[in-house]
Backbone as a ProteinNet text record, in pm:
[ID]
protein_1_A
[PRIMARY]
MPRFMNADLDVISTSDLRPLADVLEKDMFLLHCGPNGDAGFLARFEIEGADDYCDPMALIQKFCRVLTTLQGNAEKLWSEAEERGIDLGFGTDDRSEWLQRTLPSDMMQ
[TERTIARY]
84.9	0	89.4	59.1	140	133.2	245.5	252.3	317.7	307.5	368	519.5	580.6	724.7	798.7	746	819.7	730.9	783.9	715.4	820.7	793.8	882.3	803.2	867.1	809.6	865.1	777.3	817.9	769.2	858.4	825.6	872.2	782	814.9	782.8	877.8	861.8	935.6	894.2	970.1	1088.6	1090.4	1201.2	1302.5	1427.8	1532.3	1498.1	1492.2	1451.2	1567.3	1688.9	1805.1	1789.5	1740.7	1725.7	1626.9	1522	1428.2	1496.6	1570	1640.5	1741.2	1811	1909.8	1846	1724.2	1653.9	1600.6	1535.6	1473.6	1576	1697.1	1801.1	1838.2	1806	1836.4	1751.5	1632.2	1539.3	1502.6	1543	1507.1	1631	1621.6	1728.4	1694.8	1784.5	1763.9	1799.7	1700.2	1722.9	1766	1710.1	1741.9	1701.1	1780.1	1743.3	1812.5	1731.5	1790.9	1689	1738.3	1648.6	1562.9	1441.7	1344.3	1291.7	1382.7	1341.6	1270.4	1162.6	1083.7	994.8	987.9	899.7	965.5	1082	1148	1243.8	1213.7	1303.1	1226.3	1297.6	1240.6	1329.1	1264.8	1333.1	1255.4	1327.9	1265.2	1336.8	1257.4	1310	1249.2	1320.8	1270.2	1297	1222.1	1248.1	1365	1460.6	1572.5	1516.9	1569.2	1523.5	1386.8	1344.1	1210.2	1186.5	1291.9	1276	1222.2	1232.7	1182.9	1032.4	971.1	828.1	750.7	651.5	565.6	427.6	404.4	276	292.1	225.4	240.1	196.1	97.3	50.7	160.4	242.6	351.4	450	480.4	570.5	504.6	378.3	306.1	308.2	281.4	282.4	421.3	524.7	661.9	691.2	656.5	672.3	599	474.6	394.7	453.9	504.3	566.6	684.6	766.4	882.2	835.3	739.3	693.7	629.3	566	503	605.2	731.4	834.6	903.1	869.3	934.3	908.9	1010.6	1000.5	1071.6	1043.8	1116.4	1110.1	1225.2	1232.7	1194.1	1229.6	1194.1	1042.3	973.5	827.2	766.7	823.6	774.7	791.9	908.7	931.6	834.4	809.1	713.8	574	527.9	389.2	366.3	470.5	455.1	488.6	527.4	560.4	436.5	458.9	349	289.5	374.6	328	401.2	323.6	378.4	298.2	364.1	290	380	316.3	386.9	347.8	448.6	426.8	438.5	333.8	332	349.9	447.9	474	433.5	360	317.5	363.2	412.6	457.5	487.9	534.1	576.8	728.7	781.4	926	1004.3	949.7	1020	988	910.5	873.8	791.6	730.2	646.9	515.4	474.7	356.8	399.3	353.4	391.5	276.8	246.7	142.9	195.3	180.1	224.8	108	84.4	-20.7	38.3	-9.7	38.3	-67.7	-26.6	-111.5	-79.4	-173.5	-143.5	-134.8	-64.8	-37.1	-163.2	-270.4	-391	-457.4	-424.1	-477.2	-391.7	-276.5	-186.7	-215.4	-313.6	-339.6	-413.8
-118.5	0	124.7	221.8	344.7	422.3	484.3	570.1	701.5	801.4	930.4	914.4	969.9	956.7	1090.3	1196	1323	1438.2	1557.9	1679.1	1776.3	1832.6	1932.6	2059.4	2172.5	2301.4	2338.9	2360.5	2398.5	2539.1	2619.4	2755.6	2770.1	2813.2	2836.8	2981.3	3048.3	3190.9	3228.1	3339	3395.5	3475.6	3504.1	3577.5	3479.4	3520.9	3441.1	3425.5	3304.5	3276	3265.5	3294.2	3284.3	3367.7	3495.4	3571.6	3505.3	3444.5	3372.1	3249.1	3176.2	3057.4	3092.4	3203.4	3245	3264.4	3317.2	3338.7	3206.4	3127.1	3003.5	2897.5	2904.9	2807.8	2811.7	2919.5	2927.8	2831.1	2796.1	2709	2582.4	2573	2458.9	2411.4	2288.8	2232.4	2259	2327	2359.7	2238.9	2188.4	2075.9	2122.6	2234.9	2287.6	2434.1	2513.5	2650.9	2685.7	2711.8	2746.3	2743.2	2750.1	2750.6	2624.7	2642.5	2533.7	2524.2	2510.9	2503.1	2629.2	2612.2	2726.4	2786.1	2721.3	2766.6	2868.8	2919	3019.7	2957.9	2975	2930.4	2842.8	2746.7	2656.5	2657.9	2665.2	2643.7	2535.2	2435.7	2323.1	2302.7	2288.6	2279.7	2162.2	2115.4	2021.4	2080.4	2034.9	2072.8	1989.2	2052.1	1978.9	1875.2	1755.2	1649.6	1596.2	1612.2	1570.3	1421.4	1341.9	1198	1167.1	1262.7	1243.2	1267	1317.4	1346.7	1232.2	1180.4	1078.4	1135.6	1258.7	1324.8	1437.5	1429.5	1535.7	1673.1	1676.9	1806.4	1877.2	1804.5	1866.3	1934.4	1870.8	1931.9	2051.8	2039.7	2152.1	2272.4	2248.6	2357.9	2420.1	2339.4	2392	2479.4	2432.6	2515.2	2648.6	2642.7	2764.7	2860.5	2808.6	2895.2	2970.9	2902.2	2967.7	3070.1	3034.4	3124.6	3252	3244.1	3364.1	3464.6	3424.2	3517	3592.7	3559.5	3625	3775.1	3849.4	3995	4044.7	4168.2	4235.7	4163.4	4155.1	4096.2	3948.7	3876.7	3734.7	3717.8	3800.3	3793.8	3828.4	3927.5	3967.7	3853.7	3790.4	3678.4	3564.4	3535.7	3430.6	3465.5	3584.8	3621.1	3639.3	3672.5	3694	3570.2	3462.1	3339.6	3286.4	3229.1	3175.4	3049.9	2968.8	2847.1	2832.3	2794	2766	2649.8	2553	2442.2	2346.9	2264.3	2160.9	2027.9	1955.1	1821.7	1720.2	1642.6	1537.2	1403.7	1325.5	1195.2	1083.5	987.2	869.4	747.1	647.7	528.8	415.8	305.8	191	196.6	129.3	131.5	83.1	-10	-60.4	19.6	126.5	216.8	147.6	33.2	-34.5	40.4	117.9	203.5	345.3	443.8	582.4	674.3	770.2	868.3	1004	1101.6	1237.3	1332.7	1418.9	1520	1654.2	1759.8	1894.7	1972.9	2033.5	2123	2264.6	2330.1	2464.8	2566.7	2676.8	2776.8	2840.3	2851.8	2915.8	2829.3	2702.3	2615.1	2621.7	2687.1	2694.3	2815.5	2894.5	3017.8	2988.9
0	0	0	-85.6	-90.1	41.8	76.2	195.2	153.4	239.2	210.6	203.5	96.6	76.6	89.2	22.1	24.6	-21.9	-7	-53.1	-103.8	-219.9	-279.8	-305.8	-285.8	-322.5	-458.8	-555.6	-691.1	-722.5	-778.4	-821.6	-965.4	-1053.6	-1194.1	-1226.4	-1292.2	-1319.9	-1447.7	-1507.3	-1619.4	-1568.1	-1438.2	-1374.9	-1316.4	-1310.4	-1247.2	-1099.1	-1051.3	-913.8	-815.6	-858	-770.4	-643.2	-649.7	-524.7	-426.8	-478.3	-392.7	-333.5	-416	-368.9	-260.1	-276.9	-176.9	-40.1	-37.7	89.4	144.8	59.3	107	146.9	90.8	125.4	273	340.5	483	564.6	511.6	584	508.7	382.7	299.3	224.5	174.8	92.9	-53.2	-124.3	-264.8	-350.4	-424.4	-514.4	-652.9	-697.1	-829.9	-835.7	-905.7	-937	-1067.6	-1170.3	-1298.2	-1409.7	-1533.2	-1649.3	-1652.9	-1706	-1714.1	-1856.7	-1951	-2091.3	-2134.9	-2207.8	-2255.3	-2147.2	-2032	-1924.1	-1832	-1866.9	-1783.2	-1684.6	-1555	-1448.5	-1350	-1293.8	-1194.5	-1071	-954.8	-827.1	-753.8	-702.3	-632.2	-499.4	-394.4	-258	-183	-83.6	16	153.5	250.4	388.7	439.1	504.9	565.3	662.7	658.3	748.3	714.4	588.8	548.6	570.3	570.3	592.4	731.3	822.5	958.3	969.4	862.7	864	800.2	869.1	809.3	780.2	818	798.7	696.9	581.9	482.8	533.5	622	672.8	752	823.2	899	804	690.9	593.4	525.4	491	429.1	522.6	650.7	748.5	760.5	754.8	762.4	640.6	519.3	399.8	417.5	463.1	477.6	579.9	690.7	792.1	732.7	655.5	593.7	490.9	408.6	301.9	356.5	473	529.6	580.9	591.6	638.8	524.2	400.1	286.3	287.5	249.2	242.1	117.7	80.6	-26.2	-159.1	-226	-359.2	-358.7	-253	-244.2	-241.3	-163.4	-157.4	-293.6	-362.1	-494.3	-595.2	-595.9	-687.1	-659.7	-532	-495	-543.5	-513.1	-545.6	-694.9	-770.7	-914.3	-998.3	-934.7	-1008.3	-1080.3	-1196.9	-1275.8	-1212.7	-1150.6	-1083.5	-951.7	-849.2	-716.2	-660.5	-607.4	-548.4	-473.3	-392.2	-318.5	-380.6	-429	-484.4	-372.4	-354.6	-254.3	-323.5	-279.2	-338.2	-243.5	-297.4	-222.5	-300.1	-231.9	-302	-207.2	-265.9	-188.4	-177	-77.4	-54.7	-176.3	-250.8	-368.7	-495.3	-478.7	-589.2	-698.6	-667.3	-765.8	-787.3	-689.3	-701.5	-664.2	-741.7	-715.3	-755.6	-672.3	-697.9	-656.3	-742.6	-710.1	-732.6	-637	-645.8	-607.7	-672.2	-643.4	-568.9	-459.4	-382	-429.1	-502.4	-552.5	-440.5	-468.4	-365.6	-309.2	-387.3	-333.8	-227	-221.3	-115.3	10.1	4.7	119.5	207.3	173.2	249.3	376.8
[MASK]
+++++++++++++++++++++++++++++++++++++++++++++++++++++++++++++++++++++++++++++++++++++++++++++++++++++++++++++

């Protein structure tokens, strides 16, 4: 039976997301920040120590707590991004079953 595996915060923008990544890296682990093909720029983050969380809501709340502290240019880049969401991954330990769902940013308010 699939269980909760991980959660990633994804941000897609036509603007360079490096200034946002620089701020969020203080509280999150940066998985990627850079060009995203024709879609502009992508920044993807995980919560440090995410393997210790077995409850997706705890990780969602941690992402939200960090995001509510954004200020200045970082807050502007976040709010003006074309796509923002938390990807929740569910699967089996052997990865024979996998399900991924995205929680859009408007549901995180």
